[in-house]
Every structure is written in structure tokens, then in C-alpha cells.
C-alpha positions in Angstrom: 122.8 77.0 124.2 121.1 76.3 120.8 121.0 78.4 117.8 117.8 80.2 118.5 119.3 81.1 122.0 122.2 82.4 120.4 120.4 84.7 117.9 117.8 86.1 120.5 120.8 86.9 122.9 122.7 88.9 120.2 119.4 90.6 119.4 118.9 91.5 123.3 122.6 92.7 123.7 122.0 95.1 120.5 118.8 96.4 122.0 120.2 96.6 125.6 120.5 100.4 125.7 117.1 101.1 124.1 114.3 102.7 126.0 111.8 100.1 127.4 108.3 100.3 126.0 107.0 100.2 122.4 109.0 97.5 120.6 108.9 99.5 117.2 110.0 102.6 118.9 112.9 100.9 120.7 114.1 99.3 117.5 114.0 102.6 115.8 116.1 104.1 118.7 118.5 101.4 118.9 119.6 100.9 115.4 121.8 103.3 113.7 120.6 104.7 110.3 123.4 106.9 109.2 124.2 104.8 106.3 124.1 106.2 102.7 120.6 106.1 101.1 121.9 106.5 97.6 125.4 105.9 96.2 126.5 108.8 93.9 124.3 111.7 92.5 122.5 110.7 89.6 119.5 112.3 87.4 116.3 110.3 87.0 117.2 109.2 83.5 120.7 108.2 84.6 118.9 105.9 87.6 116.7 104.4 84.9 119.6 103.6 82.7 121.5 102.1 85.7 118.4 99.8 86.3 118.6 98.7 82.7 122.3 98.2 82.6 122.2 95.9 85.9 119.0 94.1 84.8 120.9 93.1 81.7 124.1 92.1 83.7 121.8 89.9 85.7 120.8 88.3 82.4 117.3 89.6 82.2 116.0 90.8 78.8 115.2 94.4 78.8 112.6 96.2 76.7 111.5 99.6 76.4 108.0 100.9 75.3 105.5 103.6 75.7 101.9 102.8 77.1 100.5 102.7 73.4 103.2 100.1 72.6 102.9 97.9 75.8 100.0 95.4 74.4 101.9 94.7 71.1 105.3 94.3 72.9 103.7 91.7 75.6 102.1 89.9 72.6 105.4 89.8 70.8 107.4 88.6 73.9 104.9 85.7 74.5 104.9 84.7 70.7 108.7 84.8 70.6 108.8 82.5 73.8 106.4 80.0 72.0 103.8 80.4 74.7 100.4 78.8 74.7 99.1 79.9 78.1 99.8 82.7 80.5 98.9 83.2 84.2 97.1 86.5 84.8 96.9 88.0 88.0 93.3 89.3 88.9 94.1 93.0 88.9 96.2 93.2 85.8 95.3 95.8 83.4 93.2 94.0 80.7 94.6 96.1 77.9 98.0 94.9 78.6 96.9 91.4 76.9 94.7 92.9 74.5 96.9 91.8 71.3 97.2 88.1 72.4 94.7 85.2 72.0 96.6 82.9 74.4 94.7 80.6 76.9 94.6 82.7 80.1 95.1 81.0 83.5 93.6 82.8 86.3 95.6 83.3 89.6 93.4 81.1 91.6 94.0 80.1 95.3 93.0 76.5 94.3 95.7 76.3 91.7 98.3 73.7 92.4 102.2 73.8 91.8 101.7 71.0 89.2 98.9 72.8 87.2 101.1 76.2 87.3 104.0 74.0 85.9 102.1 73.4 82.9 101.6 77.2 82.0 104.2 78.7 79.8 104.5 82.3 81.0 103.2 84.8 83.6 102.6 88.7 83.2 102.7 91.0 86.2 103.2 94.6 87.3 105.8 95.3 90.1 105.9 97.2 93.3 109.3 98.9 92.9 112.6 98.3 91.1 116.0 99.2 92.4 118.7 100.5 90.2 121.8 99.8 92.2 121.1 96.1 92.4 118.9 95.5 89.2 116.3 94.0 91.5 112.5 93.9 91.0 110.4 93.6 93.9 106.8 92.2 93.8 104.5 92.8 96.9 101.4 90.5 95.8 99.4 93.4 95.1 96.2 92.6 92.6 98.3 93.2 89.5 101.2 91.1 90.8 99.3 88.2 92.1 100.3 85.2 94.6 104.1 84.7 94.9 104.0 81.2 93.4 102.6 82.4 89.9 106.0 84.0 89.4 108.0 81.1 90.6 106.7 78.2 88.8 106.1 79.2 85.3 109.3 79.4 83.3 108.7 82.5 81.6 108.1 86.0 83.5 107.3 89.2 81.9 107.4 92.0 84.4 106.3 95.5 83.6 108.1 98.5 85.3 106.7 102.1 85.1 109.5 104.4 84.5 110.5 106.6 86.3 107.6 106.3 88.8 108.5 102.9 90.1 112.3 103.2 89.9 114.5 104.0 93.0 118.1 104.4 93.2 118.9 102.0 96.5 117.6 99.5 98.5 116.9 101.8 101.6 114.8 104.0 99.3 112.8 100.8 98.2 112.3 99.7 102.0 110.8 103.3 102.4 108.2 102.5 99.7 107.5 98.9 100.8 105.0 97.6 103.3 107.0 94.9 105.3 103.8 93.1 106.1 103.3 92.2 102.6 104.7 89.1 101.0 107.6 90.7 99.3 109.5 88.8 96.4 112.9 90.3 95.5 114.0 89.3 91.8 117.4 90.0 90.6 117.6 88.2 87.1 116.1 84.9 86.2 116.5 82.1 88.7 120.0 80.9 88.8 122.2 78.8 91.0 125.8 77.0 90.8 126.9 73.5 92.2 130.1 72.8 93.7 131.9 72.9 90.5 130.4 76.3 89.8 128.2 75.0 86.9 125.3 77.5 86.6 121.8 76.1 86.1 119.0 78.3 85.5 115.2 77.8 86.3 115.7 75.6 89.4 113.7 77.9 91.9 112.0 80.3 89.5 111.5 81.5 85.9 114.5 80.6 83.5 113.7 83.7 81.6 112.8 87.0 82.9 111.7 89.8 80.5 111.4 93.3 81.9 109.5 96.0 79.9 110.5 99.6 81.1 107.2 101.3 80.5 107.5 105.0 79.8 104.6 107.4 79.9 
């Protein structure tokens, strides 16, 4: 028996007592969902603070600003990074980049990895942010763009609207997300370790992640 057959056999056994018929209905019936949807009882402000704490723990740079300060904050972060160019998703709010004159690179289906590797930064929104895990989730919406534009440039600025886009837990995030969309889950900058546990950043994603918590 090969690995594929082993895995499918386990799935069939897990669903063995599920009613026949619609596959989705069978899955919902067979899988026990009595796990906690949130750990603890936090207020909205406490949930946002936990997100900021866990993002920082993952070595993301966390910034806070209001709507009126966002354009200046984005411009400052791009300047501090020394960026000369920035990838812009097609649906990104134009005013977010109103105070920077950097060369803008469109999120183009024809862009090659080599071309994107020459771009210094990318600015996106997000779909949801998870406080308990310090995770940002992108779903490929127009203000987030294609997955590759957030994996190749070395510097990612991601804007999270608080508290609207912040949830406590992974189960709560899954309730908001569309599983048919291309989901990218980001917990801090790209990092990996070799067999000697030497940490290397930027191997399979941005070396620097800036998260702006945008309040109303």
C-alpha cells in the first residue's frame, strides 16, 4: 500500500459512520467540533493587544495609526527601508500611497519572479488577523493581490483594520474565510532553521514584515 492509499483509507475509516449522500453534509456530521472557539474571555481591546504582542514575538514590526495618519506612516516605513519601488495590488486604496513618490509596480499576471525580485517592497491589506497565533491571513482579494507579490519582495507592509479584522482564534478566522480562495497565512517574517538551528530569514518570503494596526 502506498502513502496515498494509506491516507485515503484513514479518511474512509474516519467517515465510516457518516450518512451517505452529500459529501459536505457527511463531513460536517462526522467531524466532532466541540473544541474551544476561543481561549479565555478577552475584551476587544485585549484581543488587539494580544495580536500586537504575538506579532512582535514573531519579529514583525508593529505600528499603530489612525486613518488620517496612514499615508504618512506607509511613506515613512518605505523611506526607512530605503525602498525605491513598491508593488501595488490593483484594489489597494489609492490614498494609502498618497505621500510617497516611489516607482509603482502593478500586480500583473505577466510579472515574472525575477522581475518581482527587483522590487523593494509591497503594500497590502489583509483578510483577517488572529490574535492567539499572531497570524495575518491574505485571501487574494483586490487589495491584497496575487500570492506571489507578498512572497518575493523583501519588505511587506500589511494594513490590518482594528478591531474589525481581528479575531481571537483560528476557528473564528476560519468562519470568516472562504476556503476556495488562495489563502496565505503569515506568522512573522519568513524564517527557517538548518540542522544546527541557525535561523535564516527571507528564504521563502519577506525578510521584513511591517504590520500597521489601523484604528478608525
